[in-house]
C-alpha positions as CSV (number, residue, x, y, z in Angstrom):
1,M,7.0,-21.3,16.3
2,I,8.2,-18.1,14.6
3,R,12.0,-18.1,14.3
4,V,13.6,-14.7,15.3
5,T,17.2,-13.8,14.8
6,V,18.5,-10.7,16.7
7,L,21.8,-9.4,15.5
8,L,24.4,-8.3,18.0
9,L,26.7,-5.5,16.6
10,D,29.5,-3.6,18.2
11,G,29.0,0.1,18.9
12,G,25.3,0.5,19.2
13,H,22.9,0.8,22.2
14,A,22.6,-2.6,23.9
15,S,18.9,-2.0,24.6
16,T,18.1,-2.1,20.9
17,A,19.1,-5.8,21.0
18,I,18.1,-6.7,24.5
19,G,14.7,-5.1,24.2
20,P,13.6,-7.2,21.2
21,L,15.1,-10.3,22.8
22,E,13.0,-9.8,25.9
23,V,9.8,-8.9,24.1
24,F,9.9,-11.9,21.8
25,R,10.9,-14.3,24.6
26,S,8.2,-12.9,26.8
27,A,5.4,-13.3,24.2
28,G,3.1,-16.1,25.3
29,V,5.2,-16.7,28.4
30,L,5.5,-13.9,31.0
31,W,1.8,-13.0,31.1
32,Q,0.9,-16.6,31.6
33,Q,3.6,-17.1,34.3
34,L,2.3,-14.0,36.2
35,R,-1.2,-15.5,36.1
36,G,-0.1,-19.0,37.1
37,E,-1.0,-20.4,33.7
38,D,0.9,-22.7,31.3
39,A,3.4,-20.8,29.1
40,R,2.7,-20.8,25.4
41,P,5.9,-19.4,23.8
42,R,5.3,-18.0,20.3
43,F,8.9,-17.3,19.2
44,E,12.1,-19.2,19.0
45,V,14.8,-16.5,19.5
46,R,18.5,-16.5,18.9
47,A,21.1,-13.7,19.3
48,V,23.9,-13.9,16.7
49,S,27.0,-11.8,16.0
50,P,28.9,-11.6,12.7
51,R,31.5,-14.1,13.8
52,G,29.8,-15.6,16.8
53,G,31.9,-13.9,19.5
54,P,30.8,-11.4,22.1
55,V,30.2,-7.7,21.2
56,R,30.8,-4.5,23.0
57,C,28.0,-1.9,22.9
58,E,27.8,1.8,23.8
59,G,29.1,2.5,27.3
60,G,31.1,-0.7,27.4
61,V,28.2,-3.1,27.8
62,G,29.1,-6.6,26.6
63,L,26.7,-9.0,25.1
64,A,27.3,-12.7,24.4
65,A,26.0,-14.3,21.2
66,D,24.4,-17.7,20.7
67,G,26.2,-18.2,17.4
68,A,27.4,-16.6,14.2
69,L,25.6,-15.4,11.0
70,R,26.8,-18.4,9.1
71,G,25.0,-20.7,11.6
72,V,21.6,-19.3,10.7
73,R,20.0,-21.7,8.3
74,R,16.4,-20.6,8.5
75,T,14.7,-17.6,10.1
76,D,11.4,-15.8,9.8
77,L,12.5,-12.5,11.1
78,V,15.9,-10.7,11.5
79,V,16.2,-7.7,13.9
80,V,19.0,-5.3,13.2
81,P,19.9,-3.1,16.3
82,S,21.5,0.4,16.3
83,V,25.1,0.7,15.1
84,G,26.0,4.0,16.6
85,L,26.1,7.5,15.2
86,D,29.0,6.8,12.8
87,F,26.9,4.8,10.4
88,E,29.5,5.2,7.6
89,G,32.1,3.4,9.8
90,A,29.5,0.8,10.7
91,L,28.8,0.1,7.0
92,A,32.5,-0.6,6.6
93,R,32.7,-2.8,9.8
94,F,29.6,-4.8,9.0
95,A,30.0,-5.0,5.2
96,A,29.4,-8.8,5.3
97,V,26.1,-8.3,7.0
98,V,24.5,-6.4,4.1
99,P,24.6,-9.3,1.5
100,W,23.6,-11.7,4.3
101,L,20.5,-9.6,4.9
102,R,19.7,-9.6,1.2
103,R,19.9,-13.4,1.2
104,R,17.7,-13.8,4.2
105,H,15.1,-11.5,2.7
106,A,15.2,-13.4,-0.6
107,A,14.6,-16.6,1.4
108,G,11.4,-15.2,2.8
109,A,12.5,-13.6,6.1
110,A,11.3,-10.2,7.3
111,L,13.9,-7.6,8.2
112,A,13.5,-5.1,11.0
113,G,16.0,-2.2,11.5
114,I,16.2,0.0,14.6
115,C,17.4,3.6,14.9
116,S,20.8,3.8,13.2
117,G,20.7,0.1,12.3
118,V,18.3,1.0,9.5
119,A,21.4,2.0,7.6
120,L,22.2,-1.6,7.0
121,L,18.7,-2.2,5.6
122,A,19.0,0.9,3.4
123,E,22.4,-0.3,2.1
124,T,20.8,-3.5,0.8
125,G,18.7,-1.5,-1.6
126,L,15.5,-3.2,-0.4
127,L,14.1,0.1,1.0
128,D,14.3,2.0,-2.3
129,R,10.9,3.6,-3.1
130,R,9.5,2.4,0.2
131,P,8.7,4.2,3.5
132,A,11.3,4.0,6.2
133,T,12.1,5.8,9.4
134,T,15.2,6.3,11.6
135,H,16.2,8.7,14.4
136,W,15.1,12.2,13.4
137,A,18.7,13.6,13.9
138,L,20.1,11.0,11.4
139,A,17.4,11.5,8.8
140,P,19.1,14.3,6.8
141,R,22.3,12.3,6.5
142,Y,20.4,9.1,5.6
143,R,18.3,11.0,3.0
144,A,21.5,12.3,1.4
145,R,23.1,8.8,1.3
146,W,20.0,6.9,0.2
147,P,17.8,9.4,-1.7
148,A,15.6,6.6,-3.3
149,V,14.2,5.7,0.2
150,D,11.0,7.4,1.3
151,W,12.3,8.7,4.6
152,Q,9.5,9.4,7.2
153,P,11.4,10.3,10.4
154,E,8.2,11.7,12.0
155,R,7.0,8.1,12.4
156,F,8.0,5.7,15.2
157,V,7.5,2.6,13.0
158,T,7.2,1.9,9.3
159,Q,6.3,-1.2,7.4
160,A,6.7,-2.0,3.7
161,G,5.9,-5.6,3.0
162,R,8.5,-7.6,4.9
163,L,10.6,-4.6,5.8
164,F,10.2,-2.8,9.1
165,C,11.9,0.2,10.6
166,A,11.9,1.9,14.1
167,G,12.9,5.5,14.9
168,G,14.9,6.1,18.0
169,V,16.5,3.7,20.5
170,Y,13.4,3.0,22.6
171,A,11.2,2.7,19.6
172,A,12.7,-0.8,19.6
173,L,10.0,-1.8,22.0
174,D,7.3,-0.3,19.8
175,L,8.6,-2.2,16.8
176,S,9.0,-5.4,18.7
177,L,5.4,-5.3,20.0
178,H,4.2,-4.4,16.5
179,L,5.9,-7.5,15.2
180,V,4.5,-9.7,18.0
181,E,1.1,-8.5,17.0
182,R,1.8,-9.2,13.3
183,Y,3.0,-12.8,14.0
184,A,1.1,-13.8,17.1
185,G,-2.0,-11.6,17.1
186,Y,-3.4,-8.6,18.9
187,E,-4.2,-10.3,22.2
188,V,-0.7,-11.8,22.6
189,A,0.8,-8.4,21.9
190,M,-1.4,-6.7,24.5
191,E,-0.6,-9.4,27.1
192,T,3.1,-9.0,26.4
193,A,2.9,-5.2,26.8
194,R,0.9,-5.5,30.0
195,A,3.3,-8.1,31.5
196,L,6.4,-5.9,30.7
197,L,4.6,-2.7,31.8
198,V,5.1,-1.1,28.4
199,E,2.6,1.8,28.3
200,T,1.6,1.8,24.7
201,R,2.5,0.7,21.2
202,R,3.2,3.6,18.9
203,T,3.4,3.3,15.1
204,A,2.9,7.0,14.4
205,Q,2.6,10.2,16.4
206,S,-1.2,10.0,16.5
207,G,-1.0,8.6,20.1
208,F,-2.4,5.2,19.3
209,S,-1.4,2.2,17.2
210,V,-3.1,0.4,14.4
211,P,-2.1,-3.2,14.1
212,A,-0.2,-4.4,11.0
213,R,-2.5,-6.3,8.7
214,R,-1.6,-8.3,5.6
215,A,0.9,-6.3,3.6
216,D,3.3,-9.0,2.3
217,H,1.2,-9.6,-0.8
218,G,3.8,-8.1,-3.2
219,D,1.5,-5.3,-4.6
220,I,3.6,-2.2,-3.7
221,E,0.9,0.3,-4.6
222,I,-1.7,-1.4,-2.5
223,A,0.8,-1.7,0.4
224,A,1.4,2.0,0.1
225,A,-2.4,2.6,0.2
226,Q,-2.6,0.4,3.3
227,E,0.1,2.5,5.0
228,W,-1.7,5.8,4.0
229,M,-5.0,4.5,5.4
230,R,-3.4,3.6,8.7
231,D,-1.9,7.0,9.0
232,H,-5.0,8.9,8.1
233,L,-7.8,7.1,9.8
234,R,-9.7,10.2,10.8
235,D,-9.8,11.8,7.3
236,A,-9.4,8.8,5.0
237,P,-11.3,9.7,1.8
238,G,-13.6,7.4,-0.3
239,V,-12.5,4.8,-2.7
240,E,-12.6,7.1,-5.7
241,A,-10.3,9.6,-4.0
242,L,-7.9,6.8,-2.8
243,A,-7.8,5.4,-6.3
244,R,-6.8,8.8,-7.7
245,R,-4.2,9.2,-5.0
246,F,-2.5,6.0,-6.1
247,G,-3.0,6.5,-9.9
248,M,-5.7,3.9,-10.5
249,S,-9.3,3.8,-11.6
250,P,-11.8,3.1,-8.7
251,R,-12.7,-0.3,-10.2
252,S,-9.1,-1.3,-10.7
253,F,-8.1,-0.1,-7.2
254,A,-11.0,-1.9,-5.5
255,R,-10.2,-5.1,-7.4
256,R,-6.5,-5.0,-6.7
257,F,-7.1,-4.1,-3.0
258,K,-9.4,-7.0,-2.4
259,R,-7.1,-9.4,-4.2
260,A,-4.1,-8.3,-2.1
261,T,-5.7,-8.0,1.3
262,G,-8.8,-10.2,1.1
263,E,-11.1,-7.3,1.9
264,P,-12.7,-4.4,0.0
265,P,-11.1,-1.0,0.8
266,L,-14.0,0.3,2.9
267,A,-14.2,-2.9,5.0
268,Y,-10.5,-2.7,5.5
269,L,-10.7,0.9,6.7
270,H,-13.4,0.0,9.1
271,G,-11.2,-2.8,10.5
272,L,-8.3,-0.4,11.0
273,R,-10.6,2.1,12.8
274,V,-12.0,-0.5,15.0
275,E,-8.6,-1.8,16.0
276,A,-7.5,1.7,16.8
277,A,-10.7,2.2,18.9
278,K,-10.0,-1.0,20.8
279,H,-6.6,0.3,21.8
280,L,-8.0,3.6,23.0
281,L,-10.7,1.8,25.0
282,E,-8.2,-0.5,26.6
283,T,-5.6,2.2,27.5
284,G,-7.5,5.2,28.7
285,A,-10.7,6.8,29.9
286,R,-11.6,9.0,27.0
287,P,-15.3,9.3,26.4
288,L,-16.8,7.3,23.6
289,P,-17.7,10.3,21.3
290,E,-14.1,11.5,21.5
291,I,-12.8,8.0,20.6
292,A,-15.2,7.7,17.8
293,A,-14.1,11.0,16.3
294,A,-10.5,10.2,16.8
295,V,-10.7,7.1,14.6
296,G,-12.9,8.7,11.9
297,Y,-16.5,8.4,13.0
298,E,-18.6,11.5,13.6
299,D,-21.8,9.5,14.0
300,L,-21.6,7.8,17.4
301,A,-24.4,5.4,16.7
302,F,-22.8,4.3,13.5
303,F,-19.5,3.8,15.3
304,R,-21.2,1.6,17.9
305,S,-22.8,-0.4,15.1
306,V,-19.5,-1.0,13.2
307,F,-17.6,-1.8,16.4
308,K,-20.1,-4.4,17.6
309,R,-20.4,-6.0,14.1
310,R,-16.6,-6.5,13.9
311,T,-15.9,-7.5,17.6
312,G,-19.2,-9.0,18.8
313,A,-19.3,-6.5,21.7
314,A,-20.4,-2.9,22.2
315,P,-17.5,-0.4,22.9
316,A,-18.5,0.0,26.5
317,V,-18.5,-3.7,27.1
318,W,-15.1,-4.0,25.4
319,R,-13.7,-1.4,27.8
320,R,-15.1,-3.1,30.9
321,R,-13.6,-6.4,29.7
322,F,-10.2,-5.4,28.5
323,A,-9.2,-2.0,30.1
324,R,-5.9,-2.0,31.8
325,E,-7.3,0.2,34.5
326,A,-10.8,1.0,35.6
327,P,-11.9,4.0,33.6
């Protein structure tokens, strides 16, 4: 059971805390209940506030906590909701949260910030030299305050090792499903999205998501290469060009990549492309040649071959089996 701690903080949008609470509590449960099956909860979820008392969010919405920060002994994931537009004031109000986040991360927990709540992650210093996103309107102010962070506000979701960020308020759902997939697998994430009637999971503005794969290995350059490959599926270059991009020789890059991820770079890229293709097959009626091209394959026969080799089913069979609606 994965332990999730959702912070409740005054002044932000309640949905950035309620959304993750509902997504994680629904994973392995709601889809099964709707189908008359036994629930198989995947997450143990708690909502905590700095001192354990209730909080008042934007618009006067009140939320009750299960406990206080000091009561969290062990957790695998901490979700930080939005804190309002006055992030400078929030940093002062929640000064005690910043060292608490550092301690949780040092103890092995992943940290996930949403919208303006990413400010608390940036203040820890853990995002320095790593990709991060926030609401596009806040990005210039955040960039001025934390120039060492690689701000990418065009993205809905970013991941750097055990650090995750979501853009705007409702990107909380995208990030939550992204994390369900990371911890409980692709199928559980899809079931959860279907049960909650969430249309899609977006990690970038490409229109489809690519699941998170192993990136908590501690090799920052290889994690950056993984991020780049996820965002450039259609035009990802060969191993030599990737190695040059990240300042390594092809042999060193390939060796480090396999040691970190368990797969050679090309096999890893095929895996990303197939996962993206699965999502497109499940969520729409686009023709196969268009899907193949969208994920980086100009040769339709080769796409079919790679897809079947990695999934055990042809693309058309996968669509019939798993499409949300008849194409």
